[in-house]
C-alpha positions, 0 to 999 in steps of 0.5 A: 800809640800816642807820641805825647805819652812817649810810646816808643816801644822797645824792638822784640829783638833788642829787649831779647838781646839786653835781657840776655845781657842782664842774665850774664851780668848778674844772677837773676836767681837772687830776685823774688819780683821782676817788675816792668814799670812801663811795660807797654806791648810786653817787650821785656815783660813777656821775657820775665819769670811768669810767677814773678812778674808785674807789668804796669803801664798808663796805657797798657797794650797787653792783656796781662799788664796792669793799668797803673801810673808807676810814679804813684804805685806802691808794690804790695810785696816790699819784702821780696827782692825786687829787679826793675826792668824796662824802657820808661818814658823819657819826657823833656830833657830826660825828666820823666827817665829820672822820675822813673829811676828815682821811684824804682829806687825806692824798693829796687835792689837792681835797676835795668833800663834802657835810658837816653844817652844823656844818663851818662853826664854827670848833670843826670847822674847827680840827680839820681838816687845816690845809694845806687851805682852803675855797673854796666853801660851799652849803647843801644843799636840803631832802630831799637824802637818801635813807633806807629809800628815803624822801626825808629832811632832814638840816641839811647843806652842800656844801663844797669844800676845796683844798690849799694850801702854807701852812697855814691858821691856826686860827680864834680861839675867844673864851671870855669877854668884857669886857662881860659874863659868863655865870652861873647862873640864880640868880646875879643875871643881867640877862637871858637868851638862849635857847641851844638849839631853834628859839627859840635867840637869843630874848631874855628879860628879867629879869621873865620869865628865872626861867621858863626853865632853865640848860640851854636859856639863857645867863643874862647879867650885864652888867659894863657898863650892862645897857642897853648890853648889853640894847640890842646883844643885842636887835639880834643876828640869830642865824639866821646861826649857830644853824642851823650844826647837824646837829640842833637849832638852837643857839649856842656861847658863842664865837658869842655872843661873837663876834656880840655884838662884831660888832653893837656895832661896827655900833651903834658906827659908826651912833652908836646905841649 
């Protein structure tokens, strides 16, 4: 098993669970070909209809799986209704997972993948084939994978995407805000928000923020009353976005702006802004 090939195999109980989820969410009788593009040991492949399945892998660990690079693969049966299922390699910054998704989108009606949680981020979804719509997302349990015959935990989710007739609009990426700006540590900031790590989202007041670095924190200078922006930031629950990564918890500038707007609206409606 090679870590460089992203050979983190799906635990059999996990593949069974998510295959049952898939069966409950969509009608599998609508498909005439089941394709697993990185089949490895056959965790998903073994669950697929025997006379309607194809398994591929660049380094197969199962006798029935074809040795092939999915990214250069062309299905023989393009007239069939294809569903692509599995746990693709992730690659650096989810780059391989994006390539596998978009390759599958060339000929699939449905894509059901275990993916890094970064696939919940707008920046990743905007890179995916625009004719596919996300219809289901569920977080994977801890230790869903096997590496070197031992349980392994990777932050992931199971997503089902279906082809549609019309293009999916891109999710707007907010790049600035009218209430505040992100500045350098020494640029008269009013407070800081931790950007990365387990404490991502933690509020750092002005009297202690200088103890922290620009690399790990957003330093924020208000364009309106600092009391108002501080009050909003202190109420934000960043846990809903910070764990949507394949590694260290982190918050992007766009997520910072979006959550600020969301909580500003909540406080406005509550009359407590």
